[in-house]
N, C-alpha and C positions, 0 to 999 in steps of 0.2 A: 504493500499500500503506499500511495506516495505521502511524504512528509515534508511541512513547510514550517518556516518560523514566521509568525504574524501575530498583530494585536487582533483583540475580540472586544467589539463593542456593540451593545444592544442585540446579542445572539446572533451577531453574523462577523464573519472574518473579513478585516481590513488587508486585502491582498496588495502587493507592490508590483509594478508593471512587468518586473522580470518573472516573478512566480506566476503572474496572470496569464503572460504569453506563454510560460511552460505547460501549466494546467490546461489550458484551453486551445492552443495552436499547436502544441508538441504532443502532448498526450491525449488531445481531444476528448476530455472527460465528457461525458453526458449526464443529464440528471438523474439523480439518485446514486450516483458512483461516490464513494466515500475518499476522505482525505485525512490525514491526522495533521493537527496543528499546534504547534508549540507557542504558547504565549508566556508572558510573565508571570501567569496565575497556574501554569503548567499544561499537560498535553490535554487535548480535547480531540474526539472524533467529530468531523464535520460530514456533512452531505451537500453534493452539488443540488441548489434548490432552482436555479435558472441559468440558463445560458446568455440570454440577452436582456438585461446586462448578467454577468457571470456572477453568481452569488454562491457562497458558502455559508450553510447555517449549522449552527452547534446542536449537536446529537446528544452528548454526554462526556464527561471528564474519564480519562483513561487512567485507570491505576497501574502506575508502573513506577520501577526504580532503575534509572541509567547512571546516575552520578555515583562518583567516589564518595565515601563518608570523610574525605579529607580534601579541602581546597589544595589544588597542586599548580604550582607555578614553575614555567623555566625560563630564566634568565641568562641569554647566552650572546656571546661577542658575535656581532655581525659576521656572518661568513659568506665565500665566494660562491656564485653562481646560484643554483638551485636548492644549495643545501639548507637555507634558511625556510624555502617553501617546503621541504621534506620534513623539517623538524615541527613545522605547524601542522601539515597534514597527519603526519603519524602520531603527534602528541595530542592532538583532538582526538584521534581515535582511542587514545589510552586514557582518556579522562582529564587532561591537562585544562585548567581554567583560564590561566593568565599567561600570554607570553610577553617577555620583557628583553627586547634586542638591545645591546647595549654596545658602546664602543671603548675597548680597553687599548693599553698602551701596543699591544702586539697586534690589533686589528688589521687585518690586510685591506678589508673594505672600509671605507669612511663614508659618513652620513652627517648631515648637520643635526645636532642634538635638538629634539623634540619637532622635527619635521616629520611630513607625512609623504613620501613620494611614491612612485607607481610599484616600487617594489613591495613598500608597506601595504600598500592597497591591495596587491595581489594576494599578500598573506592574509589579509582579512577576508578576501574572498575565498582563499581556500578554507581557513578555519570555519566559515558558514557553509560550505557545500560539504566538507568533512563530517560536519556536525550532522547534518542532516543524513547522509550517506549511513554513518553508525549509529543514528538514532539517539542521538544526545538530548537532553532536555533543555539545554542550554547552549548558545554560541559563544565559545572562548572569546575573551579579550585579546587584541592585539594592542600593545601600546607603543607610542611614539618611540623613536630611537632617545636613549637615555644615557647619563654620564655614567661612568662605573661606581663613582661614590654615591651617585642617587640610589643605584640598584642596592648597594650595600646597606643603604638606610631604609630600604623597604620594610614594611611592617608586617613580618609573619611570624608565627609560633615556634617553627623550626626552620632553621636556615643552615643549609648544607653546599659545599662547593666541592667539587671534584678537582683533586689537586696530583699530578703525577708525582710530585715532590715525595710522597709517602706511597708510591705505588707498592702493593705487595704487603704493605704493613699492617699491622692489627686493627686500626681504624678502618672498616672497611664500609660502604653505602649498605650493605645487606645488614650489619649489626645496628645501623643506624636505623634503618627501616622496622626491625624488631623492636624498638624502644617507642615507636610511633604510637600515639593515642588516638580514638576516633575523635573526630572534629577538630583535630588541630590542623592549621595551615603551614603548608610546605613551601619553601621557596629552594629550588634546586639551581646553583651556579655552575655553569659552564663556561670554560675558557676559549680562548681564539687556537687557529690552527698552530700557533706556536707555543700554546700553553700561557698560563699567569707567569708574570714576573714573579721574583721574591717579596717584591715591595707590596705587589697587589695580594698576594697570598696574606700577607702580614696583617694588611690593612682588611682584610675579609675576616679573619680571626678576631681583630679588634672589635668588628662589628657584630660579634656574635655567631660567625658561621663555624660549623664544624666541618674541618677538613677531612675528606675522606678517600679512599682508594677505591677505583672501580676493577680492582683485579691485578692479575700479573700481567697483562698484555697493555699497552698504550693505544686507546682507542682515538678514532678520529673524533673531533668535536660533534658532528651531528650524530654518529653512533653513541657518543657518551651520553647524550641528550635523552634519546629514546631508551637506552638500557637503563639510565637512573629513574625515567618516568615508569617502565614498565616494572621496576620493583617497588617503588613507592606504590605504585596502583595495585599491584598484588596485594601488598600488605593493607592497603586500604580496604580491599573488597572481602578480606577474611572476617569471617562471623566470629 
């Protein structure tokens, strides 16, 4: 069944032009066919009531649980090519709620702090389409490019950063995940292709981040982001 994100008012769905075109002209839905709608109030089952104008009317709320029990954010140093898109796409599927791209000392790709360019707009579209595809209850937030220090000051209950400086050590992400409690918000900090500098790692610790190892191998930045999100997500979904 098709699922869209939209607002609901007076028992009818307020459909944007893009979704209207997809439902009416691409899928060619007929009167009586059903569509799942995700609104701020939750998921609802709706039915096509009219084709001209195209109207979706609410049938009933849908009882389901799609989101993690922990708010999960990924902050990563902006990467080359499509790797940023890949982090947003797969992170959305894994339950990430916030994406915070930032610029660090070794970032190869540069961007204006606080700006929203075509690259960021694309990431937002990917978050939305991926959320629809995997039947998320919410669309993750993709924030404008930030300074490294601003990311370090972000307010989350648990703040973790992956650092190859302790690769293979006793402080592992797996152990950190085991200590996670239901309802806690988590921020995962992932460095650039060249890794964090010693000064950046020290600053992270000073701002309350726990340095962890992701294992015995050095992972690519985009792999590290998804590996970390997978571990935290698995822990969050444990009964």
